[in-house]
Backbone as a chain_set.jsonl record, in Angstrom:
{"seq": "XXXXXXXXXXXXXXXXXXXXXXXXXXXXXXXXXXXXXXXXXXXXXXXXXXXXXXXXXXXXXXXXXXXXXXXXXXXXXXXXXXXXXXXXXXXXXXXXXXXXXXXXXX", "coords": {"N": [[19.587, -23.164, 21.754], [17.56, -21.602, 24.084], [16.64, -18.456, 25.376], [15.01, -17.263, 28.07], [13.39, -14.514, 29.303], [12.443, -13.529, 32.384], [9.916, -11.793, 34.303], [11.252, -10.681, 36.454], [13.621, -9.787, 35.547], [15.421, -11.857, 34.952], [17.446, -14.106, 33.261], [16.807, -17.161, 31.823], [18.458, -19.921, 30.748], [17.807, -22.342, 28.428], [18.139, -25.535, 27.089], [18.59, -28.452, 25.013], [20.997, -29.605, 25.187], [24.416, -29.505, 26.466], [25.267, -26.39, 27.865], [27.256, -25.186, 29.273], [30.357, -26.198, 28.818], [32.957, -25.856, 29.49], [35.011, -23.703, 31.578], [35.252, -21.281, 30.164], [32.918, -20.952, 28.737], [31.032, -19.623, 30.272], [31.46, -16.974, 29.816], [30.267, -16.386, 27.361], [27.578, -16.622, 28.082], [27.411, -14.538, 29.865], [27.756, -12.37, 28.144], [25.444, -12.634, 26.52], [23.459, -12.305, 28.493], [24.042, -9.675, 29.235], [23.437, -8.345, 26.843], [20.712, -8.648, 26.933], [20.169, -7.092, 29.013], [20.219, -8.036, 31.673], [21.285, -9.263, 34.871], [21.098, -11.532, 36.233], [21.055, -15.018, 36.162], [19.668, -18.148, 35.287], [20.578, -21.486, 35.219], [20.338, -24.887, 34.181], [21.118, -27.891, 35.782], [21.391, -30.169, 34.155], [22.335, -29.095, 31.827], [24.95, -28.62, 32.073], [28.301, -29.53, 31.868], [29.237, -32.555, 33.39], [31.719, -32.498, 34.68], [31.886, -30.092, 35.993], [30.773, -30.511, 38.476], [32.612, -32.019, 39.753], [34.788, -31.107, 41.856], [37.564, -31.175, 41.904], [38.419, -30.75, 39.336], [38.475, -28.028, 38.906], [36.768, -26.641, 37.33], [34.241, -25.664, 38.297], [35.099, -23.744, 40.183], [36.591, -21.893, 38.6], [34.581, -21.07, 36.826], [32.641, -19.943, 38.543], [34.173, -17.884, 39.628], [34.574, -16.243, 37.389], [31.942, -15.441, 36.989], [31.57, -13.884, 39.301], [33.485, -11.88, 38.826], [32.322, -10.548, 36.677], [30.007, -9.633, 37.731], [27.713, -11.271, 37.718], [24.857, -12.824, 38.823], [24.168, -16.071, 39.644], [22.128, -18.875, 39.34], [21.807, -22.296, 39.752], [19.811, -24.922, 38.923], [18.694, -28.146, 39.816], [18.967, -31.742, 40.273], [20.747, -32.471, 42.833], [21.203, -34.491, 44.545], [22.332, -36.802, 43.63], [25.041, -36.528, 43.701], [27.742, -37.368, 45.664], [29.869, -36.184, 46.862], [31.511, -34.694, 49.585], [32.768, -32.232, 49.561], [31.491, -30.943, 47.436], [28.908, -30.804, 48.453], [29.414, -29.063, 50.553], [30.152, -26.803, 49.097], [27.714, -26.242, 47.809], [26.16, -25.633, 50.053], [27.532, -23.33, 51.003], [27.248, -21.624, 48.769], [24.476, -21.304, 48.704], [24.128, -19.805, 50.922], [25.103, -17.389, 50.332], [25.035, -14.29, 48.492], [25.481, -14.38, 45.855], [25.613, -16.808, 44.345], [23.492, -19.614, 43.739], [22.325, -22.867, 44.324], [19.831, -24.818, 43.538], [17.727, -27.409, 44.585], [15.743, -29.517, 42.686]], "CA": [[19.459, -22.657, 23.101], [16.522, -20.592, 24.241], [16.826, -17.569, 26.516], [13.712, -16.779, 28.528], [13.528, -13.405, 30.236], [11.317, -13.503, 33.306], [9.547, -10.448, 34.738], [12.189, -10.197, 37.455], [14.865, -9.541, 34.824], [16.273, -13.033, 35.09], [17.554, -14.877, 32.024], [16.881, -18.606, 32.013], [18.989, -20.564, 29.554], [17.187, -23.652, 28.282], [18.669, -26.216, 25.912], [18.571, -29.913, 25.115], [22.388, -30.045, 25.244], [25.234, -28.749, 27.402], [25.523, -24.976, 27.599], [28.58, -24.974, 29.868], [31.245, -27.337, 28.627], [34.231, -25.494, 30.105], [34.853, -22.425, 32.282], [35.157, -20.141, 29.246], [31.558, -20.827, 28.205], [30.233, -18.679, 31.063], [31.628, -15.64, 29.238], [29.23, -16.229, 26.343], [26.305, -16.388, 28.766], [27.497, -13.185, 30.419], [27.515, -11.453, 27.016], [24.02, -12.726, 26.165], [22.698, -11.668, 29.576], [24.279, -8.234, 29.109], [22.655, -7.855, 25.695], [19.304, -8.652, 27.352], [20.137, -6.158, 30.14], [19.952, -8.747, 32.92], [22.504, -9.669, 35.571], [20.764, -12.757, 36.962], [20.933, -16.106, 35.198], [19.317, -19.49, 35.749], [21.032, -22.605, 34.391], [19.871, -26.183, 34.645], [22.214, -28.826, 36.012], [21.544, -31.088, 33.018], [22.961, -28.371, 30.719], [26.322, -28.335, 32.497], [29.202, -30.676, 31.798], [29.364, -33.154, 34.722], [33.006, -32.142, 35.294], [31.638, -28.932, 36.858], [30.398, -30.99, 39.8], [33.794, -32.682, 40.324], [35.514, -29.894, 42.212], [38.992, -31.344, 41.631], [38.726, -30.274, 37.98], [38.614, -26.572, 38.894], [35.748, -26.097, 36.425], [33.276, -24.865, 39.055], [35.784, -22.591, 40.76], [36.885, -20.924, 37.527], [33.321, -20.553, 36.302], [32.035, -19.072, 39.544], [35.004, -16.685, 39.743], [34.25, -15.377, 36.24], [30.632, -14.842, 37.268], [31.8, -12.822, 40.282], [34.225, -10.793, 38.175], [31.433, -9.821, 35.768], [28.797, -9.258, 38.5], [26.597, -12.107, 37.311], [24.265, -13.678, 39.86], [23.929, -17.33, 38.958], [21.412, -19.944, 40.034], [21.801, -23.577, 39.047], [18.749, -25.768, 39.46], [18.852, -29.524, 39.396], [18.905, -32.776, 41.292], [22.118, -32.617, 43.308], [21.272, -35.64, 45.465], [23.126, -37.884, 43.046], [26.455, -36.263, 43.939], [28.037, -37.758, 47.036], [31.064, -35.481, 47.32], [31.345, -33.803, 50.732], [33.2, -30.888, 49.187], [30.427, -30.348, 46.625], [27.82, -30.474, 49.379], [29.85, -27.852, 51.257], [30.053, -25.692, 48.141], [26.285, -25.942, 47.648], [25.742, -24.962, 51.279], [28.119, -21.99, 51.005], [26.61, -20.835, 47.703], [23.095, -20.994, 49.071], [24.159, -18.842, 52.018], [25.715, -16.164, 49.82], [24.079, -13.551, 47.659], [26.005, -14.402, 44.492], [25.304, -18.063, 43.666], [22.489, -20.455, 44.381], [22.128, -24.173, 43.696], [18.518, -25.234, 44.035], [17.326, -28.79, 44.364], [14.388, -29.681, 42.14]], "C": [[18.418, -21.549, 23.099], [16.847, -19.761, 25.479], [15.461, -16.99, 26.863], [13.967, -15.674, 29.537], [12.266, -13.352, 31.091], [11.073, -12.069, 33.765], [10.519, -9.86, 35.75], [13.562, -9.917, 36.849], [15.894, -10.635, 35.083], [16.267, -13.768, 33.755], [17.678, -16.346, 32.384], [17.338, -19.223, 30.701], [18.476, -21.993, 29.518], [17.698, -24.289, 26.994], [18.523, -27.716, 26.116], [19.995, -30.479, 25.103], [23.154, -29.186, 26.243], [25.428, -27.314, 26.925], [26.913, -24.616, 28.127], [29.393, -26.245, 29.713], [32.608, -27.12, 29.253], [34.059, -24.119, 30.75], [34.711, -21.212, 31.358], [33.735, -19.905, 28.742], [30.693, -19.856, 28.996], [30.342, -17.273, 30.476], [30.592, -15.371, 28.153], [27.875, -15.959, 26.97], [26.266, -14.99, 29.372], [27.213, -12.155, 29.332], [26.029, -11.451, 26.646], [23.162, -12.046, 27.223], [22.842, -10.153, 29.51], [23.495, -7.628, 27.96], [21.167, -7.773, 26.033], [19.093, -7.737, 28.558], [19.705, -6.83, 31.434], [21.285, -9.156, 33.561], [22.266, -10.918, 36.422], [20.46, -13.848, 35.952], [20.562, -17.4, 35.914], [19.839, -20.492, 34.723], [20.488, -23.886, 35.005], [21.058, -27.136, 34.711], [22.445, -29.749, 34.818], [22.129, -30.403, 31.78], [24.412, -28.008, 31.019], [27.125, -29.623, 32.439], [29.384, -31.239, 33.21], [30.69, -32.852, 35.422], [32.877, -30.941, 36.224], [31.433, -29.387, 38.302], [31.487, -31.849, 40.455], [34.784, -31.568, 40.627], [37.008, -29.976, 41.945], [39.384, -30.806, 40.253], [38.979, -28.774, 37.929], [37.572, -25.877, 38.039], [34.775, -25.183, 37.178], [33.929, -23.608, 39.6], [36.069, -21.513, 39.742], [35.617, -20.259, 37.016], [32.692, -19.565, 37.283], [32.849, -17.796, 39.726], [34.741, -15.719, 38.59], [32.895, -14.696, 36.457], [30.77, -13.693, 38.261], [32.457, -11.621, 39.613], [33.334, -9.934, 37.284], [30.072, -9.517, 36.402], [27.547, -10.006, 38.047], [26.121, -12.916, 38.51], [23.756, -14.925, 39.151], [23.19, -18.306, 39.857], [21.451, -21.183, 39.143], [20.741, -24.437, 39.711], [18.933, -27.192, 38.943], [18.713, -30.48, 40.555], [20.329, -33.079, 41.736], [22.28, -33.788, 44.273], [22.175, -36.754, 44.93], [24.627, -37.703, 43.254], [26.766, -36.526, 45.403], [29.234, -37.012, 47.634], [30.754, -34.532, 48.485], [31.719, -32.372, 50.356], [32.155, -30.201, 48.309], [29.251, -29.957, 47.509], [28.16, -29.207, 50.174], [29.752, -26.634, 50.352], [28.592, -25.281, 47.963], [25.778, -25.187, 48.872], [26.25, -23.519, 51.294], [27.471, -21.089, 49.962], [25.209, -20.405, 48.106], [23.007, -20.043, 50.257], [24.884, -17.558, 51.619], [24.643, -15.395, 49.055], [24.513, -13.539, 46.197], [25.577, -15.635, 43.706], [24.274, -18.838, 44.452], [22.425, -21.768, 43.614], [20.869, -24.742, 44.319], [18.231, -26.665, 43.641], [15.919, -28.828, 43.803], [14.042, -31.147, 42.11]], "O": [[18.405, -20.681, 22.226], [17.277, -20.295, 26.502], [14.837, -16.312, 26.048], [14.683, -15.878, 30.517], [11.164, -13.156, 30.581], [11.953, -11.22, 33.623], [10.594, -8.638, 35.884], [14.553, -9.822, 37.573], [17.058, -10.373, 35.385], [15.205, -14.023, 33.187], [18.552, -16.731, 33.161], [16.685, -19.067, 29.669], [18.682, -22.762, 30.457], [17.689, -23.66, 25.936], [18.356, -28.192, 27.239], [20.178, -31.693, 25.02], [22.598, -28.243, 26.805], [25.713, -27.058, 25.755], [27.646, -23.845, 27.509], [29.148, -27.243, 30.392], [33.335, -28.077, 29.52], [33.065, -23.44, 30.494], [34.103, -20.215, 31.747], [33.386, -18.787, 28.364], [29.723, -19.318, 28.461], [29.422, -16.469, 30.621], [30.092, -14.252, 28.037], [27.101, -15.155, 26.451], [25.222, -14.338, 29.39], [26.507, -11.176, 29.573], [25.429, -10.389, 26.478], [22.244, -11.296, 26.892], [21.867, -9.427, 29.709], [22.951, -6.53, 28.08], [20.447, -6.936, 25.489], [17.978, -7.619, 29.066], [18.922, -6.27, 32.202], [22.28, -9.367, 32.868], [23.114, -11.31, 37.224], [19.705, -13.637, 35.003], [21.07, -17.704, 36.993], [19.581, -20.371, 33.526], [20.215, -23.95, 36.204], [21.892, -27.176, 33.807], [23.59, -30.075, 34.506], [22.393, -31.072, 30.78], [25.024, -27.201, 30.318], [26.68, -30.672, 32.905], [29.659, -30.478, 34.138], [30.768, -32.944, 36.647], [33.675, -30.788, 37.149], [31.874, -28.719, 39.237], [31.31, -32.345, 41.568], [35.532, -31.139, 39.748], [37.658, -28.944, 41.776], [40.541, -30.448, 40.027], [39.631, -28.293, 37.002], [37.502, -24.648, 38.026], [34.516, -24.06, 36.746], [33.365, -22.519, 39.489], [35.814, -20.336, 39.997], [35.578, -19.048, 36.8], [32.263, -18.479, 36.892], [32.276, -16.731, 39.955], [34.692, -14.506, 38.796], [32.728, -13.517, 36.144], [30.154, -12.642, 38.082], [32.034, -10.482, 39.812], [33.56, -8.732, 37.149], [29.112, -9.187, 35.706], [26.457, -9.438, 38.0], [26.912, -13.617, 39.141], [23.006, -14.84, 38.179], [23.585, -18.532, 41.001], [21.167, -21.122, 37.946], [20.774, -24.652, 40.923], [19.283, -27.407, 37.782], [18.385, -30.084, 41.673], [21.035, -33.853, 41.09], [23.382, -34.043, 44.76], [22.714, -37.549, 45.7], [25.402, -38.628, 43.009], [26.119, -35.964, 46.286], [29.56, -37.207, 48.805], [29.865, -33.685, 48.395], [31.066, -31.418, 50.782], [31.955, -28.993, 48.428], [28.665, -28.89, 47.328], [27.286, -28.379, 50.432], [29.323, -25.564, 50.781], [28.278, -24.091, 47.967], [25.044, -24.208, 48.738], [25.485, -22.593, 51.566], [27.179, -19.926, 50.237], [24.811, -19.264, 47.871], [21.93, -19.531, 50.564], [25.233, -16.743, 52.473], [23.488, -15.815, 48.989], [23.975, -12.777, 45.394], [25.217, -15.53, 42.533], [24.193, -18.733, 45.676], [22.467, -21.772, 42.383], [20.854, -25.103, 45.496], [18.466, -27.075, 42.504], [15.002, -28.239, 44.376], [12.946, -31.514, 41.686]]}, "num_chains": 1, "name": "protein.A"}
């Protein structure tokens, strides 16, 4: 896993495998971001276990709550068009209208 620090003090986590496999994994990213003195993180959708995008699993809710608890601003970039869930589309809309989480379509 590579951590790229951008000039805006944003850590971008880049890997060829999953970085988030379960809700607990966000804690490791929070620690790494803290060590780099950043509170904003970019993750790529392809580095997240697909269960995150199935809201019934609770994976997304738990992960996002941990990010809030530790004051981490999180952006997930990816191609979300492949997900047909209305509830996920609502979550993406709500996240993109908040100041804590963002899910960007690339």
